[in-house]
C-alpha positions in Angstrom: -5.1 -13.8 -77.6 -8.2 -13.0 -79.5 -11.1 -15.0 -80.7 -11.3 -18.8 -80.6 -7.6 -19.4 -80.1 -7.7 -17.8 -76.6 -10.7 -19.8 -75.7 -9.1 -23.0 -77.1 -6.1 -22.6 -74.9 -8.2 -21.8 -71.9 -10.7 -24.6 -72.4 -8.1 -27.2 -73.3 -5.9 -26.0 -70.4 -8.8 -26.6 -68.0 -8.3 -30.3 -68.7 -4.6 -30.4 -67.6 -4.6 -29.8 -63.9 -6.1 -32.0 -61.2 -6.8 -28.9 -59.1 -9.2 -27.7 -61.7 -11.2 -30.9 -61.5 -12.7 -30.0 -58.1 -16.4 -29.5 -58.3 -16.8 -30.8 -61.9 -18.4 -34.1 -62.5 -16.7 -36.2 -65.3 -14.0 -33.7 -65.9 -11.3 -35.6 -67.8 -7.7 -34.6 -67.4 -5.2 -35.2 -70.3 -2.3 -37.5 -69.5 0.6 -38.9 -71.5 3.8 -37.7 -73.0 2.4 -35.2 -75.4 1.1 -31.8 -74.2 -2.7 -31.4 -74.4 -2.4 -29.0 -77.4 -0.2 -31.5 -79.2 -2.8 -34.2 -78.6 -5.6 -32.0 -79.9 -3.6 -31.1 -83.0 -2.9 -34.8 -83.5 -6.6 -35.6 -83.0 -7.6 -32.9 -85.4 -5.5 -34.4 -88.2 -7.2 -37.8 -87.5 -10.8 -36.6 -87.3 -13.5 -38.0 -89.5 -17.1 -36.8 -89.8 -18.6 -34.9 -86.9 -21.1 -36.6 -84.6 -24.4 -37.2 -86.4 -26.4 -35.4 -83.8 -23.9 -32.5 -83.3 -22.1 -31.1 -86.4 -19.9 -29.0 -84.2 -18.5 -32.1 -82.3 -15.9 -34.7 -83.3 -14.9 -37.7 -81.3 -11.5 -39.0 -82.4 -10.2 -42.4 -81.2 -6.5 -42.1 -80.4 -5.6 -45.7 -80.0 -4.1 -45.2 -76.6 -5.0 -43.8 -73.2 -5.0 -40.0 -73.2 -7.1 -39.3 -70.1 -6.8 -39.9 -66.4 -10.0 -41.9 -66.4 -8.7 -44.3 -69.1 -10.3 -42.3 -72.0 -8.9 -43.2 -75.4 -10.6 -40.5 -77.5 -10.5 -36.8 -77.7 -13.8 -34.9 -78.1 -13.3 -31.6 -80.1 -15.9 -28.9 -80.1 -15.7 -26.3 -82.9 -17.6 -23.1 -83.6 -20.5 -24.3 -85.7 -19.8 -24.0 -89.5 -16.1 -23.4 -88.9 -12.9 -25.3 -88.0 -12.3 -22.9 -85.0 -11.8 -25.1 -81.9 -13.7 -24.0 -78.9 -12.7 -26.8 -76.6 -11.3 -30.4 -76.5 -11.1 -33.0 -73.7 -10.5 -36.7 -73.0 -13.6 -38.7 -73.9 
């Protein structure tokens, strides 16, 4: 895959396996019945305004636990000035 989509899958995928957590501090792992990409898609439809101090970042409350550390939000990072997702992870 080219462009941001390939990066999106790689970066979101890095938050799906416990083995990838090794060596990373505060590296959340997606949990739940939906796939991580389904969770990100759901979060994207629920997003509001970007974070005030970072117009390329959105924190989206999901109303349920979506991360292995009890996280209930998804943080989505986009390419500045676009809707192209760079990464997303439990927050």
